[in-house]
KEVEX-309746 format. One record per residue (C-alpha): residue number from 1; residue in one letter; y negated, z negated, x negated. Coordinates in Angstrom, 2 decimals, always signed. Each point is the difference from the previous one (the first is absolute). Layout:
BEGIN
@num:NUM&residuo:a&c2:Y&c3:Z&c1:X
...
//
This chain:
BEGIN
@num:1&residuo:m&c2:+1.71&c3:+14.71&c1:-49.14
@num:2&residuo:t&c2:-2.37&c3:-2.69&c1:-1.28
@num:3&residuo:l&c2:-3.70&c3:+0.77&c1:+0.01
@num:4&residuo:t&c2:-2.41&c3:-1.40&c1:-2.52
@num:5&residuo:h&c2:-3.17&c3:-1.82&c1:+1.12
@num:6&residuo:d&c2:-2.02&c3:+1.98&c1:-2.57
@num:7&residuo:l&c2:-1.30&c3:+3.03&c1:+1.91
@num:8&residuo:a&c2:-0.79&c3:+2.03&c1:-3.11
@num:9&residuo:a&c2:+3.41&c3:-0.60&c1:-1.54
@num:10&residuo:q&c2:+1.75&c3:+0.79&c1:+3.27
@num:11&residuo:v&c2:-1.90&c3:+3.26&c1:+0.59
@num:12&residuo:l&c2:+0.76&c3:+1.16&c1:-3.53
@num:13&residuo:t&c2:+3.68&c3:-0.94&c1:+0.41
@num:14&residuo:w&c2:+0.18&c3:+2.06&c1:+3.17
@num:15&residuo:h&c2:-1.77&c3:+2.88&c1:-1.68
@num:16&residuo:a&c2:+2.33&c3:-0.01&c1:-3.00
@num:17&residuo:w&c2:+3.11&c3:+0.23&c1:+2.19
@num:18&residuo:l&c2:-1.41&c3:+2.67&c1:+2.30
@num:19&residuo:d&c2:-1.31&c3:+2.09&c1:-2.88
@num:20&residuo:a&c2:+3.42&c3:-0.08&c1:-1.65
@num:21&residuo:h&c2:+1.80&c3:+1.16&c1:+3.17
@num:22&residuo:p&c2:-1.73&c3:+3.22&c1:+1.12
@num:23&residuo:e&c2:+1.54&c3:+1.90&c1:+2.90
@num:24&residuo:p&c2:-1.25&c3:+3.30&c1:+1.51
@num:25&residuo:a&c2:-0.92&c3:+0.64&c1:+3.62
@num:26&residuo:w&c2:+2.58&c3:-0.96&c1:+2.63
@num:27&residuo:r&c2:+2.26&c3:-1.44&c1:-2.70
@num:28&residuo:e&c2:-1.80&c3:-3.35&c1:-0.46
@num:29&residuo:h&c2:+3.12&c3:-2.06&c1:+0.83
@num:30&residuo:e&c2:-0.18&c3:-2.57&c1:-2.79
@num:31&residuo:t&c2:-3.77&c3:-0.23&c1:+0.40
@num:32&residuo:t&c2:+0.30&c3:-0.70&c1:+3.73
@num:33&residuo:a&c2:+2.69&c3:-2.63&c1:-0.59
@num:34&residuo:y&c2:-2.10&c3:-1.70&c1:-2.67
@num:35&residuo:l&c2:-3.11&c3:-0.14&c1:+2.18
@num:36&residuo:v&c2:+1.94&c3:-1.35&c1:+2.97
@num:37&residuo:e&c2:+1.43&c3:-2.70&c1:-2.29
@num:38&residuo:q&c2:-3.44&c3:-0.97&c1:-1.28
@num:39&residuo:f&c2:-1.45&c3:-0.29&c1:+3.50
@num:40&residuo:a&c2:+3.00&c3:-2.08&c1:+1.07
@num:41&residuo:a&c2:-0.62&c3:-2.34&c1:-2.95
@num:42&residuo:m&c2:-3.54&c3:-0.46&c1:+1.32
@num:43&residuo:g&c2:+1.33&c3:-0.78&c1:+3.47
@num:44&residuo:i&c2:-1.43&c3:+3.23&c1:+1.43
@num:45&residuo:p&c2:+2.52&c3:+1.91&c1:+2.15
@num:46&residuo:s&c2:+0.39&c3:+3.73&c1:-0.44
@num:47&residuo:k&c2:+1.93&c3:+2.78&c1:+1.65
@num:48&residuo:r&c2:+1.27&c3:+3.08&c1:-1.75
@num:49&residuo:v&c2:-0.80&c3:+3.41&c1:+1.45
@num:50&residuo:e&c2:+3.14&c3:+1.08&c1:+1.80
@num:51&residuo:g&c2:+1.70&c3:+2.95&c1:-1.64
@num:52&residuo:r&c2:-2.67&c3:+0.23&c1:-2.69
@num:53&residuo:t&c2:-1.33&c3:-1.81&c1:-3.03
@num:54&residuo:g&c2:-3.02&c3:-2.27&c1:+0.39
@num:55&residuo:a&c2:-0.62&c3:-3.09&c1:+2.11
@num:56&residuo:i&c2:-2.60&c3:-1.83&c1:+2.05
@num:57&residuo:a&c2:-0.70&c3:-3.70&c1:-0.58
@num:58&residuo:e&c2:-2.06&c3:-2.17&c1:+2.35
@num:59&residuo:l&c2:-1.83&c3:-3.25&c1:-0.59
@num:60&residuo:g&c2:-0.89&c3:-1.60&c1:+3.33
@num:61&residuo:e&c2:+0.64&c3:+1.25&c1:+3.50
@num:62&residuo:g&c2:-3.00&c3:+2.10&c1:+1.04
@num:63&residuo:p&c2:-0.59&c3:+1.58&c1:+2.49
@num:64&residuo:r&c2:-2.89&c3:+1.28&c1:-2.14
@num:65&residuo:w&c2:+0.95&c3:+1.03&c1:-3.49
@num:66&residuo:v&c2:-1.78&c3:+0.60&c1:-3.29
@num:67&residuo:a&c2:+2.19&c3:+2.35&c1:-2.03
@num:68&residuo:v&c2:+0.25&c3:+0.81&c1:-3.69
@num:69&residuo:r&c2:+1.95&c3:+2.90&c1:-1.53
@num:70&residuo:a&c2:+2.02&c3:+0.02&c1:-3.22
@num:71&residuo:d&c2:+1.52&c3:+3.32&c1:-1.12
@num:72&residuo:l&c2:+3.49&c3:-0.22&c1:-1.47
@num:73&residuo:d&c2:+0.95&c3:+3.32&c1:-1.57
@num:74&residuo:a&c2:-0.17&c3:+1.21&c1:-3.56
@num:75&residuo:i&c2:-0.54&c3:+3.59&c1:-1.14
@num:76&residuo:w&c2:+2.97&c3:+2.21&c1:-0.87
@num:77&residuo:m&c2:-0.57&c3:+1.79&c1:-3.28
@num:78&residuo:g&c2:+1.83&c3:+3.22&c1:-0.88
@num:79&residuo:g&c2:+2.82&c3:+1.74&c1:+1.87
@num:80&residuo:d&c2:+3.41&c3:-1.18&c1:+1.17
@num:81&residuo:d&c2:+0.58&c3:-1.81&c1:-3.29
@num:82&residuo:g&c2:-3.45&c3:-1.62&c1:-0.04
@num:83&residuo:y&c2:-1.00&c3:-3.60&c1:+0.39
@num:84&residuo:a&c2:-2.25&c3:-2.20&c1:+2.13
@num:85&residuo:v&c2:-3.03&c3:-1.82&c1:-1.39
@num:86&residuo:h&c2:-2.76&c3:-2.10&c1:+1.59
@num:87&residuo:s&c2:-2.73&c3:+2.29&c1:-1.28
@num:88&residuo:c&c2:-2.23&c3:-0.52&c1:+3.04
@num:89&residuo:g&c2:-0.26&c3:-3.78&c1:-0.22
@num:90&residuo:h&c2:+2.09&c3:-0.80&c1:+3.07
@num:91&residuo:s&c2:+1.79&c3:-2.81&c1:-1.86
@num:92&residuo:a&c2:-3.39&c3:-1.66&c1:-0.42
@num:93&residuo:h&c2:-0.88&c3:+0.57&c1:+3.67
@num:94&residuo:m&c2:+3.19&c3:-1.74&c1:+1.13
@num:95&residuo:a&c2:-0.55&c3:-2.94&c1:-2.36
@num:96&residuo:v&c2:-3.57&c3:-0.46&c1:+1.26
@num:97&residuo:v&c2:+1.08&c3:+0.06&c1:+3.65
@num:98&residuo:l&c2:+2.72&c3:-2.55&c1:-0.75
@num:99&residuo:g&c2:-2.66&c3:-2.15&c1:-1.67
@num:100&residuo:a&c2:-2.24&c3:+0.26&c1:+3.06
@num:101&residuo:a&c2:+2.93&c3:-1.04&c1:+2.20
@num:102&residuo:l&c2:+0.65&c3:-3.03&c1:-2.21
@num:103&residuo:l&c2:-3.61&c3:-1.10&c1:+0.37
@num:104&residuo:l&c2:-0.15&c3:+0.62&c1:+3.75
@num:105&residuo:r&c2:+3.21&c3:-1.90&c1:+0.63
@num:106&residuo:d&c2:-1.82&c3:-3.26&c1:-0.72
@num:107&residuo:r&c2:-3.21&c3:+0.81&c1:+1.86
@num:108&residuo:s&c2:-0.84&c3:-0.41&c1:+3.67
@num:109&residuo:l&c2:-0.62&c3:+3.09&c1:+2.10
@num:110&residuo:p&c2:-1.71&c3:+0.01&c1:+3.39
@num:111&residuo:e&c2:+2.28&c3:-0.49&c1:+2.98
@num:112&residuo:g&c2:+1.38&c3:+3.27&c1:+1.30
@num:113&residuo:v&c2:-0.53&c3:+1.88&c1:-3.27
@num:114&residuo:g&c2:+2.77&c3:+0.84&c1:-2.46
@num:115&residuo:v&c2:+0.35&c3:+2.00&c1:-3.20
@num:116&residuo:r&c2:+2.33&c3:+3.00&c1:-0.10
@num:117&residuo:f&c2:+1.18&c3:+1.27&c1:-3.39
@num:118&residuo:l&c2:+0.89&c3:+3.70&c1:+0.08
@num:119&residuo:l&c2:+2.50&c3:+0.59&c1:-2.82
@num:120&residuo:q&c2:-0.19&c3:+3.76&c1:+0.18
@num:121&residuo:p&c2:+2.30&c3:+2.52&c1:-1.66
@num:122&residuo:a&c2:-0.75&c3:+3.60&c1:-0.95
@num:123&residuo:e&c2:-3.74&c3:+0.00&c1:-0.60
@num:124&residuo:e&c2:+0.35&c3:+2.70&c1:-2.64
@num:125&residuo:t&c2:+1.54&c3:+2.44&c1:+2.47
@num:126&residuo:g&c2:-2.66&c3:-0.72&c1:+2.63
@num:127&residuo:t&c2:+2.66&c3:-0.95&c1:+2.55
@num:128&residuo:g&c2:+0.41&c3:-3.79&c1:-0.18
@num:129&residuo:a&c2:-3.08&c3:-1.04&c1:+1.95
@num:130&residuo:l&c2:+0.85&c3:+2.36&c1:+2.85
@num:131&residuo:e&c2:+3.49&c3:-1.48&c1:+0.18
@num:132&residuo:l&c2:-1.32&c3:-3.56&c1:+0.31
@num:133&residuo:i&c2:-2.59&c3:+1.05&c1:+2.57
@num:134&residuo:e&c2:+2.79&c3:+1.49&c1:+2.12
@num:135&residuo:r&c2:+1.87&c3:-3.32&c1:-0.32
@num:136&residuo:g&c2:-2.93&c3:-1.93&c1:+1.48
@num:137&residuo:a&c2:-1.48&c3:-1.37&c1:-3.23
@num:138&residuo:l&c2:-3.52&c3:+0.14&c1:+1.44
@num:139&residuo:d&c2:+0.78&c3:-1.67&c1:+3.33
@num:140&residuo:g&c2:-2.62&c3:-2.71&c1:+0.50
@num:141&residuo:v&c2:-1.67&c3:+0.77&c1:-3.35
@num:142&residuo:r&c2:-3.80&c3:-0.03&c1:-0.01
@num:143&residuo:d&c2:-0.59&c3:-0.32&c1:-3.78
@num:144&residuo:l&c2:+1.88&c3:+1.68&c1:-2.83
@num:145&residuo:f&c2:-0.39&c3:-0.24&c1:-3.77
@num:146&residuo:g&c2:+1.60&c3:+1.74&c1:-2.93
@num:147&residuo:l&c2:-0.66&c3:+0.16&c1:-3.73
@num:148&residuo:h&c2:+0.27&c3:+2.40&c1:-2.91
@num:149&residuo:l&c2:-0.41&c3:-0.24&c1:-3.76
@num:150&residuo:r&c2:-2.68&c3:+2.33&c1:-1.33
@num:151&residuo:p&c2:-0.26&c3:+2.01&c1:-3.24
@num:152&residuo:i&c2:-2.47&c3:-1.41&c1:-2.50
@num:153&residuo:e&c2:-2.42&c3:+2.90&c1:+0.53
@num:154&residuo:e&c2:-0.35&c3:-1.10&c1:+3.64
@num:155&residuo:l&c2:+0.00&c3:-3.78&c1:-0.39
@num:156&residuo:e&c2:-0.26&c3:-2.30&c1:-3.00
@num:157&residuo:n&c2:+2.57&c3:-2.64&c1:-0.80
@num:158&residuo:g&c2:-0.52&c3:-3.18&c1:+2.03
@num:159&residuo:r&c2:-2.29&c3:+1.55&c1:+2.60
@num:160&residuo:f&c2:+0.73&c3:+0.61&c1:+3.69
@num:161&residuo:a&c2:-1.41&c3:+2.37&c1:+2.62
@num:162&residuo:p&c2:+0.13&c3:-0.66&c1:+3.76
@num:163&residuo:a&c2:+1.04&c3:+3.49&c1:+1.07
@num:164&residuo:l&c2:+1.80&c3:+3.01&c1:-1.35
@num:165&residuo:h&c2:-1.04&c3:+3.29&c1:+1.59
@num:166&residuo:s&c2:+3.06&c3:+2.10&c1:-0.76
@num:167&residuo:g&c2:+0.04&c3:+3.72&c1:+0.64
@num:168&residuo:a&c2:+2.27&c3:+2.01&c1:+2.28
@num:169&residuo:s&c2:+2.87&c3:+2.03&c1:-1.40
@num:170&residuo:v&c2:+2.62&c3:+2.43&c1:+1.20
@num:171&residuo:t&c2:+2.60&c3:+2.23&c1:-1.65
@num:172&residuo:g&c2:+0.62&c3:+3.59&c1:+1.06
@num:173&residuo:i&c2:+3.34&c3:+1.64&c1:-0.75
@num:174&residuo:v&c2:-0.50&c3:+3.76&c1:-0.14
@num:175&residuo:t&c2:+2.96&c3:+2.38&c1:+0.26
@num:176&residuo:i&c2:-0.59&c3:+3.70&c1:-0.67
@num:177&residuo:s&c2:+2.79&c3:+2.27&c1:+1.21
@num:178&residuo:g&c2:+0.08&c3:+3.61&c1:-1.10
@num:179&residuo:e&c2:+2.82&c3:+2.06&c1:-1.51
@num:180&residuo:d&c2:+1.46&c3:+0.11&c1:-3.51
@num:181&residuo:a&c2:-0.28&c3:+3.18&c1:-2.02
@num:182&residuo:h&c2:+1.21&c3:+1.34&c1:-3.34
@num:183&residuo:g&c2:-2.61&c3:-0.32&c1:-2.74
@num:184&residuo:a&c2:+0.00&c3:+3.78&c1:-0.38
@num:185&residuo:r&c2:-0.48&c3:+0.65&c1:+3.75
@num:186&residuo:p&c2:-2.62&c3:-2.44&c1:+1.30
@num:187&residuo:h&c2:-0.92&c3:+2.35&c1:+2.84
@num:188&residuo:l&c2:+3.37&c3:-0.68&c1:+1.67
@num:189&residuo:g&c2:-0.70&c3:-3.71&c1:+0.55
@num:190&residuo:h&c2:-2.68&c3:-2.44&c1:+1.04
@num:191&residuo:n&c2:-1.06&c3:-2.09&c1:-2.98
@num:192&residuo:a&c2:-0.55&c3:-3.71&c1:+0.79
@num:193&residuo:i&c2:-1.90&c3:-0.69&c1:-3.24
@num:194&residuo:d&c2:-3.08&c3:+2.10&c1:+0.82
@num:195&residuo:p&c2:-0.74&c3:-1.80&c1:+3.32
@num:196&residuo:l&c2:+0.59&c3:-3.32&c1:-1.74
@num:197&residuo:i&c2:-2.66&c3:+0.88&c1:-2.58
@num:198&residuo:a&c2:-2.30&c3:+1.11&c1:+2.81
@num:199&residuo:l&c2:+0.45&c3:-3.37&c1:+1.69
@num:200&residuo:h&c2:-0.91&c3:-1.77&c1:-3.23
@num:201&residuo:q&c2:-3.19&c3:+2.06&c1:-0.23
@num:202&residuo:v&c2:-0.92&c3:-0.62&c1:+3.65
@num:203&residuo:l&c2:+0.21&c3:-3.78&c1:-0.43
@num:204&residuo:s&c2:-2.87&c3:+0.09&c1:-2.49
@num:205&residuo:t&c2:-2.22&c3:+1.85&c1:+2.48
@num:206&residuo:i&c2:+0.13&c3:-2.60&c1:+2.79
@num:207&residuo:r&c2:-3.41&c3:-1.64&c1:+0.26
@num:208&residuo:y&c2:-1.49&c3:-2.97&c1:+1.81
@num:209&residuo:a&c2:-3.42&c3:-1.59&c1:-0.24
@num:210&residuo:p&c2:-0.82&c3:-1.21&c1:-3.54
@num:211&residuo:g&c2:+0.01&c3:-3.62&c1:+1.15
@num:212&residuo:e&c2:+3.64&c3:+0.13&c1:+1.07
@num:213&residuo:s&c2:+2.81&c3:-1.05&c1:-2.32
@num:214&residuo:y&c2:+3.13&c3:+2.16&c1:+0.29
@num:215&residuo:s&c2:+2.56&c3:+2.01&c1:-1.93
@num:216&residuo:a&c2:+2.92&c3:+2.34&c1:+0.60
@num:217&residuo:k&c2:+2.27&c3:+1.04&c1:-2.86
@num:218&residuo:i&c2:+3.53&c3:+1.25&c1:-0.59
@num:219&residuo:t&c2:+2.17&c3:-2.67&c1:-1.62
@num:220&residuo:r&c2:+3.40&c3:+1.71&c1:-0.06
@num:221&residuo:i&c2:+1.32&c3:+3.58&c1:-0.14
@num:222&residuo:r&c2:+3.58&c3:+1.18&c1:+0.37
@num:223&residuo:a&c2:+1.01&c3:+3.65&c1:-0.17
@num:224&residuo:g&c2:+2.60&c3:+2.26&c1:-1.55
@num:225&residuo:g&c2:+3.41&c3:-0.69&c1:-1.41
@num:226&residuo:a&c2:+2.10&c3:+0.52&c1:-3.10
@num:227&residuo:s&c2:-0.38&c3:+3.80&c1:+0.03
@num:228&residuo:l&c2:-3.35&c3:+0.81&c1:-1.54
@num:229&residuo:n&c2:+0.08&c3:+3.65&c1:+1.04
@num:230&residuo:v&c2:-0.13&c3:-0.88&c1:+3.70
@num:231&residuo:i&c2:-3.39&c3:-0.24&c1:+1.71
@num:232&residuo:p&c2:+0.37&c3:-3.01&c1:+2.29
@num:233&residuo:g&c2:-0.54&c3:+0.40&c1:+3.69
@num:234&residuo:i&c2:+0.05&c3:-3.74&c1:+0.67
@num:235&residuo:a&c2:-2.46&c3:-2.55&c1:-1.40
@num:236&residuo:e&c2:-0.96&c3:-3.54&c1:+0.86
@num:237&residuo:a&c2:-3.08&c3:-2.00&c1:-0.86
@num:238&residuo:a&c2:-1.32&c3:-3.48&c1:+0.71
@num:239&residuo:i&c2:-3.69&c3:-0.54&c1:+0.70
@num:240&residuo:d&c2:-1.63&c3:-3.40&c1:-0.45
@num:241&residuo:v&c2:-3.02&c3:-0.28&c1:+2.31
@num:242&residuo:r&c2:-2.45&c3:-2.90&c1:-0.08
@num:243&residuo:a&c2:-3.32&c3:-0.90&c1:+1.59
@num:244&residuo:q&c2:-2.03&c3:-3.14&c1:+0.43
@num:245&residuo:r&c2:-0.40&c3:+0.50&c1:+3.74
@num:246&residuo:n&c2:+2.72&c3:+0.70&c1:+2.56
@num:247&residuo:e&c2:-2.06&c3:+2.72&c1:+1.67
@num:248&residuo:v&c2:-0.25&c3:+1.93&c1:-3.27
@num:249&residuo:i&c2:+3.70&c3:-0.11&c1:-0.79
@num:250&residuo:e&c2:+0.79&c3:+1.28&c1:+3.49
@num:251&residuo:g&c2:-2.38&c3:+2.89&c1:-0.62
@num:252&residuo:l&c2:+1.60&c3:+0.73&c1:-3.37
@num:253&residuo:q&c2:+3.43&c3:+0.22&c1:+1.60
@num:254&residuo:e&c2:-1.28&c3:+2.47&c1:+2.60
@num:255&residuo:r&c2:-1.64&c3:+2.21&c1:-2.62
@num:256&residuo:i&c2:+3.06&c3:+0.03&c1:-2.26
@num:257&residuo:s&c2:+2.28&c3:+0.87&c1:+2.91
@num:258&residuo:e&c2:-2.38&c3:+2.82&c1:+1.02
@num:259&residuo:a&c2:-0.08&c3:+1.27&c1:-3.59
@num:260&residuo:a&c2:+3.81&c3:-0.02&c1:-0.12
@num:261&residuo:s&c2:+0.11&c3:+2.21&c1:+3.12
@num:262&residuo:g&c2:-2.43&c3:+2.46&c1:-1.55
@num:263&residuo:i&c2:+1.97&c3:+0.16&c1:-3.26
@num:264&residuo:a&c2:+3.23&c3:+0.60&c1:+1.93
@num:265&residuo:a&c2:-1.53&c3:+2.99&c1:+1.77
@num:266&residuo:t&c2:-1.47&c3:+1.42&c1:-3.21
@num:267&residuo:y&c2:+3.22&c3:-0.14&c1:-2.01
@num:268&residuo:g&c2:+2.55&c3:+0.64&c1:+2.74
@num:269&residuo:v&c2:+1.76&c3:-3.33&c1:-0.41
@num:270&residuo:t&c2:+0.46&c3:-3.13&c1:+2.07
@num:271&residuo:v&c2:-1.99&c3:-3.06&c1:-1.08
@num:272&residuo:d&c2:+0.95&c3:-3.30&c1:+1.65
@num:273&residuo:v&c2:-2.00&c3:-3.18&c1:-0.61
@num:274&residuo:v&c2:+1.54&c3:-3.33&c1:+0.99
@num:275&residuo:w&c2:-2.25&c3:-3.06&c1:-0.27
@num:276&residuo:r&c2:+1.61&c3:-3.32&c1:-0.87
@num:277&residuo:d&c2:-0.41&c3:-3.36&c1:-1.79
@num:278&residuo:g&c2:-3.58&c3:-0.45&c1:+1.08
@num:279&residuo:t&c2:-2.05&c3:-3.18&c1:+0.16
@num:280&residuo:p&c2:-3.35&c3:-0.43&c1:+1.74
@num:281&residuo:g&c2:-3.17&c3:-1.02&c1:-1.76
@num:282&residuo:a&c2:-1.23&c3:-3.57&c1:+0.26
@num:283&residuo:e&c2:-1.80&c3:-1.15&c1:+3.10
@num:284&residuo:v&c2:-1.31&c3:-3.31&c1:-1.34
@num:285&residuo:h&c2:-1.17&c3:-2.46&c1:+2.63
@num:286&residuo:p&c2:-3.31&c3:-1.57&c1:-1.06
@num:287&residuo:e&c2:+0.98&c3:-3.46&c1:+1.28
@num:288&residuo:a&c2:+3.22&c3:+0.04&c1:-2.04
@num:289&residuo:a&c2:-1.89&c3:+1.06&c1:-3.13
@num:290&residuo:a&c2:-2.58&c3:-2.73&c1:+0.65
@num:291&residuo:t&c2:+2.78&c3:-2.58&c1:+0.32
@num:292&residuo:l&c2:+1.49&c3:+1.03&c1:-3.34
@num:293&residuo:a&c2:-3.48&c3:-0.10&c1:-1.56
@num:294&residuo:v&c2:-0.48&c3:-3.61&c1:+1.11
@num:295&residuo:a&c2:+3.45&c3:-0.91&c1:-1.30
@num:296&residuo:i&c2:-0.65&c3:+1.60&c1:-3.40
@num:297&residuo:r&c2:-3.27&c3:-1.85&c1:-0.46
@num:298&residuo:e&c2:+1.43&c3:-3.34&c1:+1.15
@num:299&residuo:v&c2:+3.13&c3:+0.19&c1:-2.17
@num:300&residuo:a&c2:-1.04&c3:+1.97&c1:-3.09
@num:301&residuo:g&c2:-3.79&c3:-0.22&c1:-0.02
@num:302&residuo:e&c2:-2.81&c3:+2.52&c1:+0.08
@num:303&residuo:d&c2:+0.70&c3:+1.31&c1:-3.51
@num:304&residuo:a&c2:+3.46&c3:+1.13&c1:+1.11
@num:305&residuo:f&c2:-1.32&c3:+1.88&c1:+3.03
@num:306&residuo:a&c2:-0.17&c3:+3.81&c1:-0.12
@num:307&residuo:e&c2:-1.24&c3:+2.52&c1:+2.53
@num:308&residuo:e&c2:+2.36&c3:+1.91&c1:+2.27
@num:309&residuo:i&c2:+1.93&c3:+2.76&c1:-1.78
@num:310&residuo:i&c2:+0.32&c3:+3.64&c1:+1.02
@num:311&residuo:t&c2:+3.11&c3:+1.58&c1:-1.52
@num:312&residuo:p&c2:+1.81&c3:+3.34&c1:+0.46
@num:313&residuo:g&c2:+3.37&c3:-1.76&c1:-0.12
@num:314&residuo:a&c2:+1.95&c3:-0.30&c1:+3.26
@num:315&residuo:d&c2:+1.95&c3:-2.82&c1:+1.60
@num:316&residuo:d&c2:+2.08&c3:-0.12&c1:+3.18
@num:317&residuo:f&c2:-1.56&c3:-3.41&c1:+0.75
@num:318&residuo:h&c2:-2.66&c3:+1.95&c1:+1.87
@num:319&residuo:y&c2:+2.51&c3:+1.16&c1:+2.60
@num:320&residuo:y&c2:-0.24&c3:-3.51&c1:+1.47
@num:321&residuo:s&c2:-3.69&c3:+0.42&c1:+0.84
@num:322&residuo:f&c2:-0.04&c3:+3.76&c1:+0.63
@num:323&residuo:g&c2:-1.07&c3:+0.56&c1:+3.59
@num:324&residuo:r&c2:-0.36&c3:-3.76&c1:+0.58
@num:325&residuo:p&c2:-3.73&c3:-0.78&c1:-0.33
@num:326&residuo:e&c2:+0.59&c3:-3.46&c1:+1.44
@num:327&residuo:l&c2:+2.22&c3:-1.03&c1:-2.96
@num:328&residuo:r&c2:-2.04&c3:-1.88&c1:-2.61
@num:329&residuo:s&c2:+1.60&c3:+1.35&c1:-3.15
@num:330&residuo:a&c2:-0.88&c3:+0.22&c1:-3.71
@num:331&residuo:m&c2:+1.70&c3:-0.03&c1:-3.41
@num:332&residuo:l&c2:-0.90&c3:-2.39&c1:-2.80
@num:333&residuo:a&c2:-0.53&c3:+1.85&c1:-3.30
@num:334&residuo:v&c2:+1.23&c3:-1.97&c1:-3.01
@num:335&residuo:g&c2:-1.23&c3:+0.64&c1:-3.56
@num:336&residuo:v&c2:+2.69&c3:-0.65&c1:-2.58
@num:337&residuo:g&c2:-1.06&c3:+2.20&c1:-2.92
@num:338&residuo:l&c2:+2.53&c3:+2.62&c1:+1.09
@num:339&residuo:t&c2:+0.60&c3:+2.88&c1:-2.43
@num:340&residuo:p&c2:+0.57&c3:+2.90&c1:-0.44
@num:341&residuo:g&c2:+0.24&c3:+0.56&c1:+3.76
@num:342&residuo:l&c2:+2.05&c3:-0.41&c1:+3.15
@num:343&residuo:h&c2:+3.29&c3:+1.91&c1:+0.33
@num:344&residuo:v&c2:+0.31&c3:+0.18&c1:-3.77
@num:345&residuo:p&c2:+3.25&c3:-1.47&c1:-1.40
@num:346&residuo:t&c2:-1.88&c3:-1.59&c1:-2.91
@num:347&residuo:l&c2:-2.26&c3:-1.93&c1:+2.42
@num:348&residuo:k&c2:-1.15&c3:-3.39&c1:-1.30
@num:349&residuo:y&c2:-2.18&c3:-2.72&c1:+1.50
@num:350&residuo:e&c2:-0.90&c3:-3.65&c1:-0.34
@num:351&residuo:t&c2:+1.78&c3:-2.42&c1:+2.33
@num:352&residuo:g&c2:-2.60&c3:-2.77&c1:-0.37
@num:353&residuo:p&c2:-2.07&c3:+1.03&c1:+3.07
@num:354&residuo:l&c2:+3.02&c3:+0.02&c1:+2.35
@num:355&residuo:p&c2:-0.07&c3:-3.72&c1:+0.96
@num:356&residuo:t&c2:-3.73&c3:+0.31&c1:+0.74
@num:357&residuo:a&c2:+0.72&c3:+3.03&c1:+2.18
@num:358&residuo:a&c2:+2.53&c3:-2.12&c1:+1.92
@num:359&residuo:k&c2:-2.65&c3:-2.66&c1:+0.60
@num:360&residuo:i&c2:-2.53&c3:+2.61&c1:+1.18
@num:361&residuo:l&c2:+2.51&c3:+1.57&c1:+2.36
@num:362&residuo:a&c2:+1.01&c3:-3.39&c1:+1.42
@num:363&residuo:r&c2:-3.64&c3:-0.95&c1:+0.56
@num:364&residuo:a&c2:-0.76&c3:+3.32&c1:+1.71
@num:365&residuo:i&c2:+2.96&c3:-0.51&c1:+2.35
@num:366&residuo:e&c2:-1.28&c3:-3.50&c1:+0.82
@num:367&residuo:l&c2:-3.48&c3:+1.33&c1:+0.75
@num:368&residuo:a&c2:+1.40&c3:+2.77&c1:+2.19
@num:369&residuo:a&c2:+2.19&c3:-2.48&c1:+1.87
@num:370&residuo:q&c2:-3.04&c3:-2.15&c1:+0.76
@num:371&residuo:r&c2:-1.91&c3:+2.94&c1:+1.50
@num:372&residuo:d&c2:-0.10&c3:+0.46&c1:+3.79
//
């Protein structure tokens, strides 16, 4: 693999390949191989995650590390016969991180400080960061950066923000178990539909202080079968729960679980709630955000600088800093004129700002390496 000396051209070449080869969570085999090949071409060694997709590349020898995360997976659209698409901008994130690596390869870092590139799978399922943490990805890491493209309503094209305050999210899978009955004899069964409707109504009654941002809503319902004269005794629902603060989402889970117990007693059914696929809200370290702010201003100028962004969207990047107040961590927000929104298969954005984002990220890593 021959690399060009033109950073912009190289970043866009990387982006074009990655965008054309989307792979969903835990199936990013070609993506992992491509990234490992690109790092090898830069003379930066990498090691694949044993038994999984993803890899970790290291520039320098440490023992102190500044880390940067790139998320690899695309979103799976539809059912078993669906398709994958990079509708969350991860192809751009990978290209930017590769660009930062290319720049850092030719720059001097302080003795004893290295850069660790976390090539993380499965961000969309909320499980990839936890896997890398368990594999020691944060060993010796004091500073950590990530990045994310932003919709145009959050950030204008060509502008950059030094922190992204993502919200917390969790999914509840609710199973209601009653007993089927003939449509003409409802008294002989335990209808699962009525308690499901009750749960939907209860969700709208959960209240927090007006200043809190949160939501809880049913996103999927499954009940009944081919016979339309049978009242179903089994129903399943999925609940998407979000909040800006981790304390609030924990409270929401408790209240929903309590409500499910009350509904079960009222209707004579069993209501089980299993919580899964959650990600914590951002715990942005002020020093990390300040470092990114300096890098934005130095590289792109004051006109390109935007204030920190608060967004209800979630990202498993925040697992790295969750419960680790000593980790200086923040995500660079990148404005690319993205429409109509993230996770939409018709997503479009401008690639022009990506090389600048690579320069900002590289400069922030340099600044963090020089600290302490």
